[in-house]
DRENDO-244493 format. One record per atom (N, C-alpha, C): residue number from 1; residue in three letters; atom name; x, y, z. Coordinates in nm, 4 decimals, decimal comma. Each point is the difference from the previous one (the first is absolute). Example, Ala and Ser with C-alpha at 12.3 -4.5 7.8 and 13.67 -1.06 7.14 Angstrom:
% DRENDO-244493
<rec k="1" r="ala" a="N" x="1,3190" y="-0,5690" z="0,7800"/>
<rec k="1" r="ala" a="CA" x="-0,0890" y="0,1190" z="0,0000"/>
<rec k="1" r="ala" a="C" x="0,0900" y="0,1200" z="0,0000"/>
<rec k="2" r="ser" a="N" x="-0,0350" y="0,1050" z="-0,0720"/>
<rec k="2" r="ser" a="CA" x="0,0820" y="0,1190" z="0,0060"/>
<rec k="2" r="ser" a="C" x="-0,0770" y="0,1090" z="0,0730"/>
***
This chain:
% DRENDO-244493
<rec k="1" r="unk" a="N" x="5,1252" y="-5,6499" z="-2,6654"/>
<rec k="1" r="unk" a="CA" x="0,1039" y="0,0895" z="0,0484"/>
<rec k="1" r="unk" a="C" x="0,0097" y="-0,0202" z="0,1460"/>
<rec k="2" r="unk" a="N" x="-0,1125" y="-0,0145" z="0,0659"/>
<rec k="2" r="unk" a="CA" x="0,0152" y="-0,0257" z="0,1545"/>
<rec k="2" r="unk" a="C" x="0,0848" y="-0,1300" z="0,0286"/>
<rec k="3" r="unk" a="N" x="-0,0261" y="-0,1038" z="-0,0813"/>
<rec k="3" r="unk" a="CA" x="0,0783" y="-0,1221" z="0,0372"/>
<rec k="3" r="unk" a="C" x="0,1341" y="0,0138" z="-0,0539"/>
<rec k="4" r="unk" a="N" x="0,0370" y="0,1033" z="-0,0756"/>
<rec k="4" r="unk" a="CA" x="0,1306" y="0,0190" z="-0,0352"/>
<rec k="4" r="unk" a="C" x="0,0775" y="0,1100" z="0,0704"/>
<rec k="5" r="unk" a="N" x="-0,0597" y="0,0168" z="0,1328"/>
<rec k="5" r="unk" a="CA" x="0,0679" y="0,1007" z="0,0808"/>
<rec k="5" r="unk" a="C" x="-0,0114" y="0,1424" z="-0,0326"/>
<rec k="6" r="unk" a="N" x="-0,1025" y="0,0439" z="-0,0920"/>
<rec k="6" r="unk" a="CA" x="-0,0252" y="0,1251" z="-0,0355"/>
<rec k="6" r="unk" a="C" x="0,0603" y="0,0417" z="-0,1421"/>
<rec k="7" r="unk" a="N" x="0,0406" y="-0,1036" z="-0,0699"/>
<rec k="7" r="unk" a="CA" x="0,0650" y="0,0348" z="-0,1295"/>
<rec k="7" r="unk" a="C" x="-0,0845" y="-0,0713" z="-0,1135"/>
<rec k="8" r="unk" a="N" x="-0,0130" y="0,0743" z="-0,1042"/>
<rec k="8" r="unk" a="CA" x="-0,0714" y="-0,0590" z="-0,1174"/>
<rec k="8" r="unk" a="C" x="0,0707" y="0,0335" z="-0,1262"/>
<rec k="9" r="unk" a="N" x="0,0364" y="-0,0915" z="-0,0808"/>
<rec k="9" r="unk" a="CA" x="0,0656" y="0,0081" z="-0,1355"/>
<rec k="9" r="unk" a="C" x="0,1229" y="0,0763" z="0,0237"/>
<rec k="10" r="unk" a="N" x="0,0840" y="-0,0178" z="0,1173"/>
<rec k="10" r="unk" a="CA" x="0,1182" y="0,0648" z="0,0047"/>
<rec k="10" r="unk" a="C" x="-0,0125" y="0,1451" z="0,0670"/>
<rec k="11" r="unk" a="N" x="-0,1080" y="0,0483" z="0,0197"/>
<rec k="11" r="unk" a="CA" x="-0,0272" y="0,1243" z="0,0535"/>
<rec k="11" r="unk" a="C" x="-0,0489" y="-0,0085" z="0,1606"/>
<rec k="12" r="unk" a="N" x="0,0672" y="0,0637" z="0,0836"/>
<rec k="12" r="unk" a="CA" x="-0,0348" y="0,0063" z="0,1305"/>
<rec k="12" r="unk" a="C" x="-0,1144" y="0,0873" z="0,0228"/>
<rec k="13" r="unk" a="N" x="-0,1173" y="-0,0501" z="0,0526"/>
<rec k="13" r="unk" a="CA" x="-0,1181" y="0,0828" z="0,0203"/>
<rec k="13" r="unk" a="C" x="-0,0092" y="0,0263" z="0,1581"/>
<rec k="14" r="unk" a="N" x="0,0353" y="-0,0917" z="0,0816"/>
<rec k="14" r="unk" a="CA" x="-0,0070" y="0,0128" z="0,1372"/>
<rec k="14" r="unk" a="C" x="0,1172" y="-0,0655" z="0,0650"/>
<rec k="15" r="unk" a="N" x="0,0378" y="0,0645" z="0,1196"/>
<rec k="15" r="unk" a="CA" x="0,1202" y="-0,0640" z="0,0857"/>
<rec k="15" r="unk" a="C" x="-0,0473" y="-0,1377" z="0,0444"/>
<rec k="16" r="unk" a="N" x="0,0833" y="-0,0946" z="0,0014"/>
<rec k="16" r="unk" a="CA" x="-0,0232" y="-0,1281" z="0,0622"/>
<rec k="16" r="unk" a="C" x="-0,0607" y="0,0149" z="0,1502"/>
<rec k="17" r="unk" a="N" x="0,0535" y="0,1017" z="0,0763"/>
<rec k="17" r="unk" a="CA" x="-0,0704" y="0,0129" z="0,1201"/>
<rec k="17" r="unk" a="C" x="-0,1393" y="0,0470" z="0,0017"/>
<rec k="18" r="unk" a="N" x="-0,0370" y="0,0789" z="-0,0960"/>
<rec k="18" r="unk" a="CA" x="-0,1378" y="0,0456" z="-0,0116"/>
<rec k="18" r="unk" a="C" x="-0,0867" y="-0,1279" z="-0,0332"/>
<rec k="19" r="unk" a="N" x="0,0317" y="-0,0849" z="-0,0863"/>
<rec k="19" r="unk" a="CA" x="-0,0663" y="-0,1125" z="-0,0425"/>
<rec k="19" r="unk" a="C" x="-0,0150" y="-0,0945" z="0,1306"/>
<rec k="20" r="unk" a="N" x="0,1124" y="-0,0083" z="0,0722"/>
<rec k="20" r="unk" a="CA" x="-0,0075" y="-0,0820" z="0,1347"/>
<rec k="20" r="unk" a="C" x="-0,1036" y="0,0667" z="0,0834"/>
<rec k="21" r="unk" a="N" x="-0,0159" y="0,1247" z="0,0199"/>
<rec k="21" r="unk" a="CA" x="-0,0952" y="0,0521" z="0,0868"/>
<rec k="21" r="unk" a="C" x="-0,1448" y="-0,0251" z="-0,0469"/>
<rec k="22" r="unk" a="N" x="-0,0170" y="0,0160" z="-0,1297"/>
<rec k="22" r="unk" a="CA" x="-0,1380" y="-0,0316" z="-0,0676"/>
<rec k="22" r="unk" a="C" x="-0,0348" y="-0,1467" z="0,0297"/>
<rec k="23" r="unk" a="N" x="0,0896" y="-0,0853" z="-0,0104"/>
<rec k="23" r="unk" a="CA" x="-0,0335" y="-0,1456" z="-0,0010"/>
<rec k="23" r="unk" a="C" x="0,0251" y="-0,0756" z="0,1284"/>
<rec k="24" r="unk" a="N" x="0,0411" y="0,0718" z="0,1074"/>
<rec k="24" r="unk" a="CA" x="0,0145" y="-0,0670" z="0,1275"/>
<rec k="24" r="unk" a="C" x="-0,1076" y="0,0407" z="0,0980"/>
<rec k="25" r="unk" a="N" x="-0,0232" y="-0,0766" z="0,0944"/>
<rec k="25" r="unk" a="CA" x="-0,1244" y="0,0141" z="0,0829"/>
<rec k="25" r="unk" a="C" x="0,0272" y="0,1404" z="0,0779"/>
<rec k="26" r="unk" a="N" x="-0,1025" y="0,0836" z="-0,0093"/>
<rec k="26" r="unk" a="CA" x="-0,0075" y="0,1278" z="0,0703"/>
<rec k="26" r="unk" a="C" x="-0,1061" y="-0,0077" z="0,1041"/>
<rec k="27" r="unk" a="N" x="-0,1111" y="-0,0589" z="-0,0320"/>
<rec k="27" r="unk" a="CA" x="-0,1206" y="-0,0054" z="0,0900"/>
<rec k="27" r="unk" a="C" x="-0,0186" y="-0,1462" z="0,0142"/>
<rec k="28" r="unk" a="N" x="0,0301" y="-0,0638" z="0,1255"/>
<rec k="28" r="unk" a="CA" x="0,0028" y="-0,1522" z="0,0197"/>
<rec k="28" r="unk" a="C" x="-0,1078" y="-0,0434" z="0,0859"/>
<rec k="29" r="unk" a="N" x="-0,0695" y="-0,1016" z="-0,0241"/>
<rec k="29" r="unk" a="CA" x="-0,1073" y="-0,0609" z="0,0867"/>
<rec k="29" r="unk" a="C" x="-0,1180" y="0,0895" z="0,0482"/>
<rec k="30" r="unk" a="N" x="-0,0207" y="0,1000" z="-0,0753"/>
<rec k="30" r="unk" a="CA" x="-0,1135" y="0,0878" z="0,0369"/>
<rec k="30" r="unk" a="C" x="-0,1195" y="-0,0487" z="-0,0732"/>
<rec k="31" r="unk" a="N" x="-0,1169" y="0,0167" z="0,0631"/>
<rec k="31" r="unk" a="CA" x="-0,1233" y="-0,0347" z="-0,0585"/>
<rec k="31" r="unk" a="C" x="-0,0319" y="0,1021" z="-0,1068"/>
<rec k="32" r="unk" a="N" x="-0,0208" y="-0,0423" z="-0,1308"/>
<rec k="32" r="unk" a="CA" x="-0,0356" y="0,0864" z="-0,0938"/>
<rec k="32" r="unk" a="C" x="-0,1561" y="0,0130" z="-0,0185"/>
<rec k="33" r="unk" a="N" x="-0,0568" y="0,1087" z="0,0169"/>
<rec k="33" r="unk" a="CA" x="-0,1514" y="0,0337" z="0,0109"/>
<rec k="33" r="unk" a="C" x="-0,0536" y="-0,0342" z="-0,1492"/>
<rec k="34" r="unk" a="N" x="0,0836" y="0,0246" z="-0,1078"/>
<rec k="34" r="unk" a="CA" x="-0,0646" y="-0,0168" z="-0,1377"/>
<rec k="34" r="unk" a="C" x="-0,0138" y="-0,1564" z="-0,0225"/>
<rec k="35" r="unk" a="N" x="0,1114" y="-0,0637" z="0,0299"/>
<rec k="35" r="unk" a="CA" x="0,0002" y="-0,1493" z="-0,0331"/>
<rec k="35" r="unk" a="C" x="-0,0488" y="-0,0844" z="0,1050"/>
<rec k="36" r="unk" a="N" x="-0,0067" y="0,0557" z="0,1236"/>
<rec k="36" r="unk" a="CA" x="-0,0523" y="-0,0729" z="0,1137"/>
<rec k="36" r="unk" a="C" x="0,0793" y="-0,1273" z="0,0308"/>
<rec k="37" r="unk" a="N" x="0,1331" y="0,0252" z="-0,0008"/>
<rec k="37" r="unk" a="CA" x="0,1019" y="-0,1063" z="0,0301"/>
<rec k="37" r="unk" a="C" x="0,1292" y="0,0787" z="0,0495"/>
<rec k="38" r="unk" a="N" x="0,0915" y="-0,0870" z="0,0735"/>
<rec k="38" r="unk" a="CA" x="0,1170" y="0,0659" z="0,0224"/>
<rec k="38" r="unk" a="C" x="0,0802" y="-0,0152" z="-0,1359"/>
<rec k="39" r="unk" a="N" x="0,0546" y="0,1108" z="-0,0373"/>
<rec k="39" r="unk" a="CA" x="0,0824" y="0,0039" z="-0,1250"/>
<rec k="39" r="unk" a="C" x="0,1251" y="0,0942" z="0,0315"/>
<rec k="40" r="unk" a="N" x="0,1172" y="-0,0457" z="-0,0512"/>
<rec k="40" r="unk" a="CA" x="0,1190" y="0,0823" z="0,0108"/>
<rec k="40" r="unk" a="C" x="0,0056" y="0,0891" z="-0,1261"/>
<rec k="41" r="unk" a="N" x="0,0412" y="0,1172" z="0,0156"/>
<rec k="41" r="unk" a="CA" x="0,0176" y="0,0988" z="-0,1060"/>
<rec k="41" r="unk" a="C" x="0,1492" y="0,0565" z="-0,0115"/>
<rec k="42" r="unk" a="N" x="0,0298" y="0,0259" z="-0,1273"/>
<rec k="42" r="unk" a="CA" x="0,1205" y="0,0749" z="-0,0108"/>
<rec k="42" r="unk" a="C" x="-0,0408" y="0,1455" z="-0,0161"/>
<rec k="43" r="unk" a="N" x="0,0711" y="0,0688" z="-0,0772"/>
<rec k="43" r="unk" a="CA" x="-0,0429" y="0,1312" z="-0,0465"/>
<rec k="43" r="unk" a="C" x="-0,0757" y="0,0102" z="-0,1279"/>
<rec k="44" r="unk" a="N" x="-0,1317" y="-0,0376" z="0,0034"/>
<rec k="44" r="unk" a="CA" x="-0,0767" y="-0,0169" z="-0,1205"/>
<rec k="44" r="unk" a="C" x="-0,0274" y="-0,1329" z="-0,0591"/>
<rec k="45" r="unk" a="N" x="0,0753" y="-0,1043" z="0,0634"/>
<rec k="45" r="unk" a="CA" x="-0,0105" y="-0,1293" z="-0,0536"/>
<rec k="45" r="unk" a="C" x="-0,0415" y="-0,0931" z="0,1261"/>
<rec k="46" r="unk" a="N" x="-0,0855" y="-0,0995" z="-0,0331"/>
<rec k="46" r="unk" a="CA" x="-0,0288" y="-0,1017" z="0,0864"/>
<rec k="46" r="unk" a="C" x="0,1310" y="-0,0964" z="-0,0049"/>
<rec k="47" r="unk" a="N" x="0,0365" y="-0,0466" z="0,1406"/>
<rec k="47" r="unk" a="CA" x="0,1086" y="-0,0830" z="0,0193"/>
<rec k="47" r="unk" a="C" x="-0,0580" y="-0,1425" z="0,0163"/>
<rec k="48" r="unk" a="N" x="0,0646" y="-0,0911" z="-0,0238"/>
<rec k="48" r="unk" a="CA" x="-0,0472" y="-0,1501" z="0,0129"/>
<rec k="48" r="unk" a="C" x="-0,0378" y="-0,0036" z="0,1525"/>
<rec k="49" r="unk" a="N" x="-0,1218" y="-0,0374" z="0,0122"/>
<rec k="49" r="unk" a="CA" x="-0,0644" y="-0,0089" z="0,1383"/>
<rec k="49" r="unk" a="C" x="-0,0442" y="-0,1368" z="0,0261"/>
<rec k="50" r="unk" a="N" x="0,0562" y="-0,0939" z="-0,0682"/>
<rec k="50" r="unk" a="CA" x="-0,0353" y="-0,1477" z="0,0177"/>
<rec k="50" r="unk" a="C" x="0,0065" y="-0,0451" z="0,1405"/>
<rec k="51" r="unk" a="N" x="0,0726" y="0,0553" z="0,0786"/>
<rec k="51" r="unk" a="CA" x="0,0287" y="-0,0444" z="0,1502"/>
<rec k="51" r="unk" a="C" x="-0,1367" y="0,0143" z="0,0575"/>
<rec k="52" r="unk" a="N" x="-0,0937" y="0,0816" z="-0,0376"/>
<rec k="52" r="unk" a="CA" x="-0,1272" y="0,0163" z="0,0542"/>
<rec k="52" r="unk" a="C" x="-0,1127" y="-0,0901" z="-0,0415"/>
<rec k="53" r="unk" a="N" x="0,0400" y="-0,0912" z="-0,0956"/>
<rec k="53" r="unk" a="CA" x="-0,0896" y="-0,0995" z="-0,0464"/>
<rec k="53" r="unk" a="C" x="-0,0266" y="0,0315" z="-0,1442"/>
<rec k="54" r="unk" a="N" x="0,0702" y="-0,0430" z="-0,0977"/>
<rec k="54" r="unk" a="CA" x="-0,0194" y="0,0501" z="-0,1339"/>
<rec k="54" r="unk" a="C" x="-0,1281" y="-0,0214" z="-0,0628"/>
<rec k="55" r="unk" a="N" x="-0,0795" y="-0,1160" z="0,0386"/>
<rec k="55" r="unk" a="CA" x="-0,1241" y="-0,0182" z="-0,0558"/>
<rec k="55" r="unk" a="C" x="-0,1037" y="0,0914" z="0,0427"/>
<rec k="56" r="unk" a="N" x="0,0118" y="0,0578" z="0,1127"/>
<rec k="56" r="unk" a="CA" x="-0,1026" y="0,1130" z="0,0533"/>
<rec k="56" r="unk" a="C" x="0,0279" y="0,1293" z="-0,0588"/>
<rec k="57" r="unk" a="N" x="0,1216" y="0,0268" z="-0,0598"/>
<rec k="57" r="unk" a="CA" x="0,0272" y="0,1381" z="-0,0444"/>
<rec k="57" r="unk" a="C" x="-0,0729" y="0,0177" z="-0,1378"/>
<rec k="58" r="unk" a="N" x="-0,0573" y="0,1184" z="-0,0139"/>
<rec k="58" r="unk" a="CA" x="-0,0704" y="0,0319" z="-0,1225"/>
<rec k="58" r="unk" a="C" x="0,0900" y="0,0086" z="-0,1263"/>
<rec k="59" r="unk" a="N" x="0,1324" y="0,0432" z="0,0294"/>
<rec k="59" r="unk" a="CA" x="0,0949" y="0,0044" z="-0,1150"/>
<rec k="59" r="unk" a="C" x="0,1221" y="-0,0747" z="0,0368"/>
<rec k="60" r="unk" a="N" x="-0,0275" y="-0,1420" z="0,0218"/>
<rec k="60" r="unk" a="CA" x="0,1123" y="-0,0704" z="0,0319"/>
<rec k="60" r="unk" a="C" x="0,1030" y="-0,0234" z="-0,1059"/>
<rec k="61" r="unk" a="N" x="0,1215" y="-0,0022" z="0,0291"/>
<rec k="61" r="unk" a="CA" x="0,1085" y="-0,0275" z="-0,0995"/>
<rec k="61" r="unk" a="C" x="0,0249" y="-0,1524" z="-0,0215"/>
<rec k="62" r="unk" a="N" x="-0,0658" y="-0,0784" z="0,0613"/>
<rec k="62" r="unk" a="CA" x="-0,0047" y="-0,1365" z="-0,0090"/>
<rec k="62" r="unk" a="C" x="0,1025" y="-0,0616" z="0,0979"/>
<rec k="63" r="unk" a="N" x="0,0003" y="-0,1434" z="0,0067"/>
<rec k="63" r="unk" a="CA" x="0,0762" y="-0,0694" z="0,0983"/>
<rec k="63" r="unk" a="C" x="0,1504" y="-0,0101" z="-0,0326"/>
<rec k="64" r="unk" a="N" x="0,0219" y="0,0309" z="-0,1217"/>
<rec k="64" r="unk" a="CA" x="0,1468" y="-0,0237" z="-0,0526"/>
<rec k="64" r="unk" a="C" x="0,0749" y="0,1430" z="-0,0056"/>
<rec k="65" r="unk" a="N" x="-0,0601" y="0,0933" z="0,0415"/>
<rec k="65" r="unk" a="CA" x="0,0581" y="0,1466" z="-0,0176"/>
<rec k="65" r="unk" a="C" x="0,1202" y="0,0215" z="0,1028"/>
<rec k="66" r="unk" a="N" x="0,0978" y="0,0693" z="-0,0544"/>
<rec k="66" r="unk" a="CA" x="0,1152" y="0,0326" z="0,0852"/>
<rec k="66" r="unk" a="C" x="-0,0529" y="0,0949" z="0,1197"/>
<rec k="67" r="unk" a="N" x="0,0630" y="-0,0026" z="0,1159"/>
<rec k="67" r="unk" a="CA" x="-0,0187" y="0,0957" z="0,0910"/>
<rec k="67" r="unk" a="C" x="0,0285" y="0,1467" z="-0,0375"/>
<rec k="68" r="unk" a="N" x="0,0808" y="0,0121" z="-0,1107"/>
<rec k="68" r="unk" a="CA" x="0,0209" y="0,1336" z="-0,0566"/>
<rec k="68" r="unk" a="C" x="-0,0993" y="0,0396" z="-0,1011"/>
<rec k="69" r="unk" a="N" x="-0,0868" y="-0,0748" z="-0,0418"/>
<rec k="69" r="unk" a="CA" x="-0,1051" y="0,0341" z="-0,1039"/>
<rec k="69" r="unk" a="C" x="-0,0750" y="0,1184" z="0,0434"/>
<rec k="70" r="unk" a="N" x="-0,0160" y="0,0693" z="-0,1098"/>
<rec k="70" r="unk" a="CA" x="-0,0915" y="0,1364" z="0,0173"/>
<rec k="70" r="unk" a="C" x="-0,0865" y="0,0210" z="-0,1207"/>
<rec k="71" r="unk" a="N" x="-0,0966" y="0,0706" z="0,0160"/>
<rec k="71" r="unk" a="CA" x="-0,0810" y="0,0487" z="-0,1247"/>
<rec k="71" r="unk" a="C" x="-0,1223" y="0,0810" z="0,0437"/>
<rec k="72" r="unk" a="N" x="-0,0700" y="0,0387" z="-0,1021"/>
<rec k="72" r="unk" a="CA" x="-0,1220" y="0,0732" z="0,0223"/>
<rec k="72" r="unk" a="C" x="-0,1012" y="-0,0680" z="-0,1145"/>
<rec k="73" r="unk" a="N" x="-0,1091" y="-0,0422" z="0,0549"/>
<rec k="73" r="unk" a="CA" x="-0,0785" y="-0,0786" z="-0,0801"/>
<rec k="73" r="unk" a="C" x="-0,1016" y="0,0747" z="-0,0888"/>
<rec k="74" r="unk" a="N" x="-0,0004" y="0,1255" z="-0,0043"/>
<rec k="74" r="unk" a="CA" x="-0,0687" y="0,0620" z="-0,1051"/>
<rec k="74" r="unk" a="C" x="-0,1213" y="0,0798" z="0,0047"/>
<rec k="75" r="unk" a="N" x="-0,1102" y="-0,0454" z="-0,0369"/>
<rec k="75" r="unk" a="CA" x="-0,1092" y="0,0812" z="-0,0406"/>
<rec k="75" r="unk" a="C" x="-0,0796" y="0,0540" z="0,1119"/>
<rec k="76" r="unk" a="N" x="0,0062" y="-0,0257" z="0,1375"/>
<rec k="76" r="unk" a="CA" x="-0,0703" y="0,0622" z="0,0909"/>
<rec k="76" r="unk" a="C" x="0,0625" y="0,1147" z="0,0622"/>
***
């Protein structure tokens, strides 16, 4: 639904502008005390932070991830 701009099965659940806010950098280059690394965050989602060294990040999206990649890795 998020990758489809807020629409799922032909039903609009979120405005595209809302999805853009969730998945674009809102907190950039700040040291995250939980992960002990610089990590960029959207509104509730980690934003691809490979620019800080993907091998050092606890939840790296890998070397081939797009700059627009986002996600939340789950169980913690």
